[in-house]
ROSE-4610 file (N, C-alpha, C; in Angstrom, 1 decimal, always signed):
// ROSE-4610
residu = [M/M/M/S/S/S/D/D/D/K/K/K/D/D/D/K/K/K/K/K/K/P/P/P/A/A/A/L/L/L/I/I/I/L/L/L/A/A/A/E/E/E/F/F/F/G/G/G/T/T/T/A/A/A/Y/Y/Y/A/A/A/V/V/V/L/L/L/H/H/H/A/A/A/A/A/A/E/E/E/R/R/R/V/V/V/R/R/R/D/D/D/A/A/A/G/G/G/Y/Y/Y/K/K/K/T/T/T/W/W/W/D/D/D/T/T/T/H/H/H/T/T/T/P/P/P/F/F/F/P/P/P/V/V/V/H/H/H/G/G/G/M/M/M/D/D/D/K/K/K/A/A/A/M/M/M/G/G/G/L/L/L/E/E/E/Q/Q/Q/S/S/S/K/K/K/L/L/L/G/G/G/P/P/P/I/I/I/V/V/V/F/F/F/G/G/G/A/A/A/A/A/A/M/M/M/T/T/T/G/G/G/T/T/T/T/T/T/V/V/V/A/A/A/F/F/F/F/F/F/M/M/M/M/M/M/W/W/W/W/W/W/M/M/M/N/N/N/G/G/G/V/V/V/D/D/D/Y/Y/Y/P/P/P/L/L/L/V/V/V/I/I/I/G/G/G/G/G/G/K/K/K/P/P/P/G/G/G/Y/Y/Y/S/S/S/L/L/L/P/P/P/S/S/S/Q/Q/Q/I/I/I/P/P/P/I/I/I/M/M/M/F/F/F/E/E/E/L/L/L/T/T/T/V/V/V/L/L/L/F/F/F/S/S/S/A/A/A/F/F/F/A/A/A/S/S/S/V/V/V/F/F/F/G/G/G/M/M/M/F/F/F/G/G/G/L/L/L/N/N/N/K/K/K/L/L/L/P/P/P/R/R/R/H/H/H/H/H/H/H/H/H/P/P/P/L/L/L/F/F/F/N/N/N/S/S/S/E/E/E/R/R/R/F/F/F/S/S/S/S/S/S/C/C/C/S/S/S/D/D/D/D/D/D/K/K/K/F/F/F/F/F/F/I/I/I/G/G/G/I/I/I/E/E/E/A/A/A/E/E/E/D/D/D/P/P/P/K/K/K/F/F/F/D/D/D/L/L/L/E/E/E/K/K/K/T/T/T/Q/Q/Q/K/K/K/L/L/L/L/L/L/E/E/E/Q/Q/Q/C/C/C/H/H/H/A/A/A/D/D/D/H/H/H/V/V/V/E/E/E/L/L/L/V/V/V/Y/Y/Y/D/D/D/D/D/D/N/N/N/E/E/E/G/G/G/G/G/G/L/L/L/P/P/P/S/S/S/E/E/E/E/E/E/E/E/E/A/A/A/H/H/H/G/G/G]
num = [1/1/1/2/2/2/3/3/3/4/4/4/5/5/5/6/6/6/7/7/7/8/8/8/9/9/9/10/10/10/11/11/11/12/12/12/13/13/13/14/14/14/15/15/15/16/16/16/17/17/17/18/18/18/19/19/19/20/20/20/21/21/21/22/22/22/23/23/23/24/24/24/25/25/25/26/26/26/27/27/27/28/28/28/29/29/29/30/30/30/31/31/31/32/32/32/33/33/33/34/34/34/35/35/35/36/36/36/37/37/37/38/38/38/39/39/39/40/40/40/41/41/41/42/42/42/43/43/43/44/44/44/45/45/45/46/46/46/47/47/47/48/48/48/49/49/49/50/50/50/51/51/51/52/52/52/53/53/53/54/54/54/55/55/55/56/56/56/57/57/57/58/58/58/59/59/59/60/60/60/61/61/61/62/62/62/63/63/63/64/64/64/65/65/65/66/66/66/67/67/67/68/68/68/69/69/69/70/70/70/71/71/71/72/72/72/73/73/73/74/74/74/75/75/75/76/76/76/77/77/77/78/78/78/79/79/79/80/80/80/81/81/81/82/82/82/83/83/83/84/84/84/85/85/85/86/86/86/87/87/87/88/88/88/89/89/89/90/90/90/91/91/91/92/92/92/93/93/93/94/94/94/95/95/95/96/96/96/97/97/97/98/98/98/99/99/99/100/100/100/101/101/101/102/102/102/103/103/103/104/104/104/105/105/105/106/106/106/107/107/107/108/108/108/109/109/109/110/110/110/111/111/111/112/112/112/113/113/113/114/114/114/115/115/115/116/116/116/117/117/117/118/118/118/119/119/119/120/120/120/121/121/121/122/122/122/123/123/123/124/124/124/125/125/125/126/126/126/127/127/127/128/128/128/129/129/129/130/130/130/131/131/131/132/132/132/133/133/133/134/134/134/135/135/135/136/136/136/137/137/137/138/138/138/139/139/139/140/140/140/141/141/141/142/142/142/143/143/143/144/144/144/145/145/145/146/146/146/147/147/147/148/148/148/149/149/149/150/150/150/151/151/151/152/152/152/153/153/153/154/154/154/155/155/155/156/156/156/157/157/157/158/158/158/159/159/159/160/160/160/161/161/161/162/162/162/163/163/163/164/164/164/165/165/165/166/166/166/167/167/167/168/168/168/169/169/169/170/170/170/171/171/171/172/172/172/173/173/173/174/174/174/175/175/175/176/176/176/177/177/177/178/178/178/179/179/179/180/180/180/181/181/181/182/182/182/183/183/183/184/184/184/185/185/185/186/186/186/187/187/187/188/188/188/189/189/189/190/190/190/191/191/191/192/192/192/193/193/193/194/194/194]
x = [+3.6/+3.0/+1.6/+0.7/-0.9/-1.1/-2.3/-2.8/-3.0/-3.4/-3.6/-2.4/-1.3/+0.0/+0.6/+0.2/+0.7/-0.2/+0.5/-0.2/-0.7/-2.0/-2.4/-1.7/-1.5/-0.9/-2.0/-3.2/-4.3/-5.5/-6.6/-8.0/-8.7/-9.4/-10.1/-11.6/-12.1/-13.7/-14.2/-15.2/-15.7/-17.2/-17.4/-18.7/-19.2/-20.5/-21.1/-21.5/-21.4/-21.7/-20.7/-20.6/-19.8/-20.3/-21.6/-22.2/-21.9/-21.9/-21.6/-20.0/-19.0/-17.7/-17.4/-18.2/-17.8/-18.2/-19.5/-19.8/-18.8/-18.4/-17.6/-16.3/-15.7/-14.4/-14.6/-15.8/-16.0/-15.8/-16.5/-16.5/-15.0/-14.3/-12.9/-12.1/-12.3/-11.5/-11.8/-13.1/-13.6/-13.1/-12.8/-12.3/-10.9/-10.2/-8.8/-7.7/-8.2/-7.0/-6.3/-5.0/-4.1/-3.6/-3.4/-2.5/-3.7/-4.6/-5.6/-6.0/-6.5/-6.8/-8.1/-8.7/-9.9/-9.5/-10.2/-9.9/-11.3/-11.2/-12.7/-12.3/-13.3/-13.2/-13.0/-13.5/-13.6/-13.5/-13.1/-13.0/-14.4/-14.4/-15.6/-15.5/-16.5/-16.5/-16.6/-15.9/-15.9/-15.0/-14.5/-13.7/-12.5/-11.9/-10.7/-11.2/-12.2/-12.8/-13.2/-14.0/-14.3/-13.1/-12.1/-10.8/-10.0/-10.3/-9.6/-8.3/-8.1/-6.7/-6.4/-5.3/-4.8/-4.6/-4.4/-4.1/-2.8/-2.7/-1.4/-0.4/+0.9/+2.1/+2.7/+2.1/+2.8/+2.6/+1.6/+1.4/+2.6/+3.0/+4.2/+5.5/+5.7/+6.8/+6.9/+5.7/+5.8/+5.9/+5.1/+5.4/+7.0/+7.6/+9.0/+9.9/+9.5/+10.3/+10.1/+8.8/+8.4/+9.3/+9.3/+10.2/+11.6/+12.0/+13.5/+13.6/+12.8/+12.9/+12.9/+12.0/+12.2/+13.4/+13.9/+15.2/+16.4/+16.3/+17.4/+17.4/+16.2/+16.2/+16.6/+16.0/+16.4/+18.0/+18.7/+20.2/+20.9/+20.5/+21.1/+20.9/+19.9/+19.9/+20.6/+20.5/+21.3/+22.8/+23.3/+24.8/+25.0/+24.4/+24.7/+24.6/+23.7/+23.3/+24.0/+24.0/+24.5/+25.8/+26.4/+27.9/+28.9/+28.6/+29.6/+29.7/+28.6/+28.7/+27.7/+27.9/+26.9/+27.1/+25.9/+25.9/+25.0/+25.4/+24.8/+24.3/+22.7/+22.2/+21.2/+21.3/+20.4/+20.5/+21.3/+21.5/+20.8/+20.2/+19.6/+20.5/+20.0/+20.9/+21.4/+22.3/+22.8/+21.9/+21.1/+20.0/+18.7/+17.8/+16.5/+15.5/+14.8/+13.9/+12.7/+12.2/+11.0/+11.4/+12.6/+12.8/+13.3/+13.3/+13.8/+12.4/+11.3/+10.0/+9.7/+9.8/+9.4/+10.4/+11.6/+12.6/+12.4/+12.0/+11.6/+10.3/+9.4/+8.1/+8.3/+9.2/+9.4/+10.2/+11.2/+11.9/+11.0/+10.1/+9.2/+8.3/+7.8/+6.9/+7.8/+8.9/+9.8/+10.0/+10.6/+10.8/+9.6/+8.4/+7.2/+6.7/+6.9/+6.5/+7.4/+8.7/+9.4/+9.1/+8.8/+8.6/+7.3/+6.3/+5.1/+5.1/+5.9/+5.9/+6.9/+8.0/+9.1/+8.5/+7.9/+7.3/+6.0/+5.3/+4.0/+4.8/+5.8/+6.4/+6.9/+7.7/+8.1/+7.1/+6.2/+5.2/+4.2/+4.1/+3.3/+4.2/+5.3/+6.5/+6.4/+6.4/+6.4/+7.8/+8.3/+7.5/+7.5/+6.4/+6.2/+5.7/+6.5/+6.2/+5.2/+5.1/+4.4/+3.7/+2.5/+1.4/+0.7/+0.3/-0.4/-1.8/-2.3/-3.6/-3.8/-2.6/-2.7/-2.9/-2.7/-3.0/-4.6/-5.4/-6.8/-7.5/-8.2/-8.8/-10.0/-10.6/-12.0/-11.4/-10.1/-9.7/-9.6/-9.5/-9.4/-10.6/-11.8/-13.0/-13.0/-12.0/-11.9/-11.9/-11.3/-11.1/-12.5/-13.5/-14.6/-15.9/-16.3/-17.6/-17.8/-16.5/-16.6/-15.8/-15.9/-15.3/-14.6/-13.6/-12.9/-12.3/-12.2/-11.4/-10.3/-9.1/-8.1/-7.5/-7.3/-6.9/-5.6/-4.5/-3.2/-2.9/-2.2/-1.9/-0.8/-0.1/+1.0/+0.3/-1.1/-1.6/-1.6/-1.2/-1.0/-2.5/-3.6/-4.9/-5.4/-4.6/-4.9/-5.1/-6.3/-6.6/-7.5/-7.0/-7.6/-9.1/-9.5/-11.0/-11.8/-11.4/-11.9/-12.1/-10.8/-10.9/-12.0/-11.9/-12.9/-14.3/-14.6/-15.9/-16.4/-15.5/-15.8/-16.2/-15.2/-15.8/-17.1/-17.4/-18.6/-19.7/-19.6/-20.6/-20.8/-19.9/-20.1/-20.8/-21.3/-22.2/-21.3/-20.3/-19.4/-20.0/-20.0/-20.5/-19.8/-18.4/-17.3/-16.3/-15.7/-14.6/-13.6/-12.3/-11.5/-10.0/-9.3/-7.9/-6.9/-6.1/-5.1/-3.6/-3.1/-1.7/-0.7/+0.5/+1.7/+2.4/+2.3/+2.9/+4.3/+4.6/+6.1/+6.6/+6.9/+7.2/+8.4/+9.3/+10.6/+10.5/+9.4/+9.1/+9.7/+10.6/+11.2/+10.5/+10.6/+10.0/+10.8/+10.4/+11.3/+11.9/+12.9/+13.6/+12.7/+11.6/+10.7/+9.9/+9.4/+8.5/+9.3/+10.7/+11.4/+11.8/+11.9/+12.3/+11.2/+10.0/+8.8/+8.8]
y = [-11.9/-13.0/-12.4/-13.3/-13.0/-13.1/-12.6/-12.7/-14.3/-15.2/-16.5/-17.2/-16.8/-17.3/-17.1/-15.8/-15.5/-15.7/-15.9/-16.2/-14.9/-14.7/-13.4/-13.2/-11.9/-11.4/-11.4/-11.1/-11.2/-11.3/-11.6/-11.5/-10.3/-9.5/-8.1/-8.3/-8.2/-8.1/-6.8/-6.2/-4.9/-5.2/-4.3/-4.2/-2.8/-2.9/-1.4/-0.8/-1.4/-0.8/-1.4/-0.5/-0.8/-2.0/-2.2/-3.4/-4.7/-4.6/-5.8/-6.2/-5.2/-5.6/-6.1/-5.5/-5.9/-7.5/-7.8/-9.3/-10.2/-9.7/-10.3/-10.6/-9.7/-9.7/-10.9/-10.9/-12.0/-13.3/-13.5/-14.9/-15.1/-14.2/-14.5/-14.7/-14.0/-14.5/-15.9/-16.2/-17.6/-18.6/-18.3/-19.2/-19.5/-18.8/-19.1/-18.4/-17.2/-16.5/-15.7/-15.5/-14.7/-13.4/-13.5/-12.3/-11.6/-10.9/-10.3/-8.9/-8.0/-6.8/-6.2/-5.3/-4.4/-3.1/-2.6/-1.0/-0.3/+0.7/+1.4/+3.0/+3.7/+5.2/+5.8/+5.2/+6.0/+4.6/+4.9/+3.8/+3.2/+1.8/+1.2/+0.7/+1.1/+0.7/-0.8/-1.6/-3.0/-3.7/-3.1/-3.8/-4.7/-4.1/-4.7/-6.0/-6.1/-7.3/-8.1/-7.6/-8.6/-9.3/-8.4/-9.0/-10.1/-9.9/-10.8/-10.2/-8.8/-8.3/-8.4/-8.4/-8.1/-6.7/-6.4/-4.9/-4.6/-3.3/-2.9/-2.9/-3.0/-3.3/-1.9/-0.9/+0.6/+1.3/+0.8/+1.4/+1.1/-0.1/-0.4/+0.2/+0.4/+0.9/+2.5/+3.1/+4.5/+4.8/+3.8/+4.0/+3.8/+2.8/+2.5/+3.8/+4.4/+5.6/+6.8/+6.8/+7.9/+7.8/+6.5/+6.5/+6.6/+6.4/+6.6/+8.0/+8.8/+10.3/+10.8/+10.3/+10.9/+10.7/+9.5/+9.0/+9.9/+9.9/+10.7/+12.2/+12.7/+14.1/+14.3/+13.4/+13.3/+13.4/+12.4/+12.3/+13.3/+13.6/+14.8/+16.1/+16.5/+17.7/+17.5/+16.2/+16.0/+16.2/+15.6/+15.7/+17.2/+17.9/+19.3/+20.2/+20.2/+21.3/+20.6/+19.3/+19.0/+18.5/+17.9/+17.4/+18.2/+18.3/+18.8/+20.4/+21.2/+22.6/+23.1/+22.8/+23.3/+24.7/+25.4/+26.9/+26.9/+27.4/+27.8/+29.1/+29.2/+30.4/+30.4/+31.4/+31.8/+30.6/+29.8/+28.8/+27.5/+27.4/+26.4/+25.2/+23.9/+22.7/+22.7/+22.1/+22.1/+21.5/+20.6/+19.9/+19.9/+20.8/+20.8/+20.2/+19.3/+18.6/+19.3/+20.2/+20.9/+21.8/+22.3/+23.3/+22.4/+21.0/+20.3/+19.6/+19.8/+18.9/+19.3/+20.7/+21.0/+20.3/+20.4/+19.6/+18.2/+17.6/+16.0/+15.7/+16.7/+16.7/+16.6/+17.7/+18.0/+16.7/+16.2/+15.0/+13.8/+13.6/+12.5/+12.7/+13.6/+14.0/+13.7/+14.4/+14.2/+12.7/+12.0/+10.5/+9.7/+10.1/+9.5/+9.6/+11.0/+11.3/+10.6/+10.6/+10.0/+8.3/+7.9/+6.3/+6.0/+7.0/+6.8/+6.7/+7.7/+7.7/+6.6/+6.5/+5.5/+4.1/+3.9/+2.7/+2.2/+3.1/+3.1/+2.7/+3.2/+2.9/+1.4/+1.2/-0.2/-1.3/-1.1/-2.0/-2.2/-1.2/-1.4/-1.6/-1.9/-2.2/-1.1/+0.0/+1.2/+1.9/+2.6/+3.0/+1.8/+1.5/+0.5/+1.4/+1.5/+2.4/+1.7/+0.4/-0.2/-1.3/-1.4/-2.6/-3.0/-4.3/-4.8/-4.1/-3.7/-3.0/-1.7/-1.2/+0.1/-0.3/-1.6/-2.1/-2.3/-2.2/-2.4/-1.0/-0.8/+0.4/+0.7/-0.3/-0.2/+0.2/-0.1/+0.1/+1.7/+2.5/+4.0/+4.5/+3.8/+4.3/+3.8/+3.3/+2.9/+4.1/+5.2/+6.5/+7.3/+6.8/+7.7/+7.0/+5.8/+5.2/+3.8/+3.1/+1.6/+1.0/-0.3/-1.1/-2.4/-2.6/-3.8/-4.8/-6.0/-7.0/-7.5/-7.8/-8.2/-9.3/-10.5/-11.8/-12.0/-12.0/-12.1/-13.5/-13.8/-15.1/-15.8/-14.9/-15.5/-16.2/-16.1/-16.6/-18.1/-18.9/-20.3/-20.9/-20.3/-21.0/-20.7/-19.8/-19.2/-20.5/-20.7/-21.4/-20.5/-20.3/-19.6/-19.8/-20.9/-21.1/-20.9/-21.7/-21.7/-20.1/-19.5/-18.1/-17.2/-17.4/-16.6/-16.9/-18.3/-18.7/-18.1/-18.3/-17.5/-16.1/-15.5/-13.9/-13.8/-14.6/-14.6/-14.8/-15.8/-16.3/-15.0/-14.4/-13.1/-12.0/-12.2/-11.2/-9.9/-10.3/-9.2/-8.6/-7.3/-6.7/-7.1/-7.3/-7.6/-8.2/-9.5/-10.0/-10.0/-9.6/-9.4/-10.1/-10.7/-11.1/-10.0/-9.7/-8.6/-9.1/-8.6/-9.3/-8.2/-8.7/-7.8/-7.6/-6.4/-6.2/-5.7/-5.5/-5.0/-5.9/-7.0/-7.8/-7.5/-6.8/-6.4/-5.2/-4.3/-3.2/-1.9/-2.2/-1.0/-1.1/+0.2/+0.3/-0.3/-0.7/-1.3/-0.3/-0.7/+0.2/+1.1/+0.5/+1.2/+2.1/+1.7/+2.5/+3.7/+3.4/+4.6/+5.7/+5.3/+6.4/+6.7/+6.4/+6.6/+5.9]
z = [-30.4/-29.7/-29.4/-29.9/-29.7/-28.2/-27.6/-26.4/-26.1/-26.9/-26.8/-26.4/-26.9/-26.7/-25.3/-24.7/-23.6/-22.3/-21.2/-20.0/-19.5/-18.9/-18.4/-17.2/-16.8/-15.6/-14.5/-14.9/-13.9/-14.5/-13.8/-14.3/-13.6/-14.4/-13.8/-14.0/-12.7/-12.9/-12.5/-13.2/-13.0/-12.3/-11.4/-10.7/-10.8/-10.7/-10.7/-9.5/-8.4/-7.0/-6.0/-4.9/-3.8/-3.1/-3.0/-2.4/-3.3/-4.5/-5.3/-5.2/-5.1/-5.0/-3.6/-2.5/-1.2/-1.0/-1.6/-1.6/-2.5/-3.6/-4.4/-3.7/-2.9/-2.2/-1.2/-0.5/+0.5/-0.1/-1.4/-2.0/-2.6/-3.0/-3.4/-2.0/-1.1/+0.1/+0.6/+0.7/+1.0/+0.1/-1.1/-2.1/-2.0/-1.0/-0.7/-1.4/-2.2/-3.0/-2.1/-2.4/-1.6/-2.2/-3.6/-4.2/-5.1/-4.6/-5.3/-4.5/-5.2/-4.6/-5.3/-4.5/-4.8/-5.2/-6.2/-6.6/-6.6/-6.0/-5.8/-6.0/-6.4/-6.5/-5.2/-4.1/-2.7/-1.7/-0.6/+0.5/+0.7/+0.7/+1.0/+2.4/+3.3/+4.5/+4.7/+5.5/+5.6/+4.6/+3.6/+2.6/+3.2/+4.2/+4.9/+5.5/+6.1/+6.7/+5.5/+4.6/+3.6/+2.8/+2.7/+2.0/+3.0/+4.3/+5.2/+5.6/+5.5/+5.7/+7.2/+7.4/+8.9/+9.1/+10.5/+10.7/+10.0/+9.9/+9.1/+10.0/+9.3/+10.1/+10.3/+9.7/+9.7/+11.0/+11.9/+13.3/+14.1/+14.3/+15.1/+14.6/+13.2/+12.6/+13.0/+12.9/+13.3/+14.8/+15.5/+17.1/+17.4/+16.8/+17.1/+16.6/+15.6/+15.1/+16.0/+16.5/+17.6/+18.7/+19.3/+20.5/+20.2/+19.1/+18.6/+18.5/+18.0/+17.9/+19.4/+20.2/+21.5/+22.3/+22.0/+22.7/+22.3/+21.0/+20.3/+20.9/+20.8/+21.3/+22.8/+23.5/+25.1/+25.2/+24.6/+24.7/+24.0/+22.8/+22.2/+23.0/+23.6/+24.4/+25.9/+26.1/+27.3/+27.3/+26.2/+25.8/+25.6/+24.7/+24.3/+25.5/+26.4/+27.4/+28.7/+29.1/+30.3/+30.4/+29.2/+29.4/+28.3/+27.1/+26.2/+26.4/+26.6/+26.8/+27.8/+29.3/+30.1/+30.5/+30.4/+30.8/+32.1/+33.1/+34.3/+34.3/+33.9/+34.0/+35.1/+35.8/+37.1/+38.1/+38.0/+39.1/+38.7/+37.5/+37.0/+36.7/+36.7/+36.3/+34.9/+34.6/+33.3/+32.3/+32.8/+31.8/+32.7/+32.1/+32.6/+31.5/+32.0/+31.2/+30.6/+31.5/+30.9/+29.6/+29.6/+28.5/+27.2/+27.5/+26.1/+25.7/+26.3/+25.8/+24.4/+24.0/+22.6/+21.5/+21.9/+21.0/+20.9/+22.0/+22.0/+21.2/+21.4/+20.6/+19.0/+18.6/+17.3/+16.6/+17.3/+16.8/+16.8/+17.7/+17.7/+16.5/+16.1/+14.9/+13.8/+13.7/+12.4/+12.2/+13.2/+12.9/+12.6/+13.3/+12.9/+11.4/+11.0/+9.6/+8.6/+8.8/+7.8/+8.0/+9.0/+9.2/+8.5/+8.6/+7.8/+6.4/+5.8/+4.4/+3.9/+4.5/+4.0/+4.3/+5.4/+5.8/+4.9/+4.5/+3.6/+2.2/+1.7/+0.4/+0.4/+1.5/+1.6/+1.7/+2.5/+2.9/+1.3/+0.7/-0.7/-1.8/-1.6/-2.6/-3.8/-3.2/-4.2/-4.2/-5.2/-6.5/-7.4/-8.0/-9.1/-10.2/-11.3/-12.5/-13.5/-13.2/-14.3/-13.7/-13.9/-13.5/-14.7/-14.8/-15.9/-16.1/-14.8/-14.9/-15.7/-15.9/-16.9/-18.2/-18.6/-19.8/-20.2/-19.3/-19.4/-19.6/-20.7/-21.0/-20.0/-19.6/-18.6/-17.1/-16.9/-15.4/-15.3/-16.2/-16.1/-15.5/-15.4/-14.9/-13.3/-12.9/-11.4/-10.5/-11.1/-10.4/-10.4/-11.3/-11.5/-10.8/-11.3/-10.8/-10.9/-11.4/-11.2/-10.2/-9.9/-8.9/-9.5/-9.0/-9.6/-8.6/-9.0/-8.3/-9.3/-9.1/-9.8/-9.0/-9.6/-9.2/-10.0/-9.4/-10.2/-10.4/-11.6/-12.0/-11.2/-10.4/-9.6/-8.4/-8.0/-7.0/-7.0/-5.9/-5.9/-6.3/-6.0/-6.5/-7.9/-8.5/-9.9/-11.0/-11.3/-12.4/-13.5/-14.7/-15.5/-15.5/-15.7/-16.0/-14.7/-13.6/-12.4/-11.8/-11.9/-11.4/-12.2/-13.5/-14.4/-13.9/-13.8/-13.5/-12.2/-11.0/-9.8/-9.9/-10.7/-10.9/-11.6/-12.6/-13.4/-12.3/-11.4/-10.5/-9.4/-9.3/-8.5/-9.1/-10.1/-11.0/-11.5/-11.8/-12.5/-13.6/-13.9/-14.9/-16.2/-16.0/-17.2/-16.5/-17.2/-16.6/-17.9/-17.7/-18.7/-18.3/-19.2/-18.9/-19.3/-18.2/-18.6/-18.7/-19.9/-20.0/-19.6/-19.5/-19.0/-20.4/-21.0/-22.4/-22.0/-20.7/-20.5/-19.3/-19.3/-18.3/-17.6/-18.2/-17.6/-16.8/-17.1/-16.3/-17.0/-18.1/-18.7/-20.1/-20.6/-22.1/-23.2/-24.1/-25.2/-26.0/-26.7/-27.6/-28.4/-29.2/-29.9/-29.2/-27.9/-27.1/-26.6/-26.3/-25.6/-26.6/-27.9/-29.0/-29.9/-29.4/-30.5/-31.4]
């Protein structure tokens, strides 16, 4: 099937500077697109605002996990030292909070770390072993010195001609249609066995 017969997975626009991609992102946001992203070789200050992104949901997830870790540590140490196997040493109470603070801190950090990693994977829908962007030869320069905006075809506002025209009006250095050669996400029989 030729590229003309297939629907593109996304339109990819290449920009030469961070300033150009930042202003293009503002125009794409103002045009009402929802399923799009920017790709830059380094963090660009103000990009979140230019894209209209909300604050990350990861913070509350990590905070909840931290409080869970603290609570689990508190009740675990209370149960082990105060109820299940109390030891009276030097007339001290069976459960002494100050001696348990290091354990509570460690479980707070442990639960937070796991929530950060797995929460990030979940919110970013990872792992994703295949993305149509990998089919673009120009996209490999994204990690070096080029800046990109990709608007996905699944966006409700996506219209091939209008979207392409918008990106060209943003003064993109290059606009390209990217096709998904592997729509199922798994390699074909020929690709798998060479």
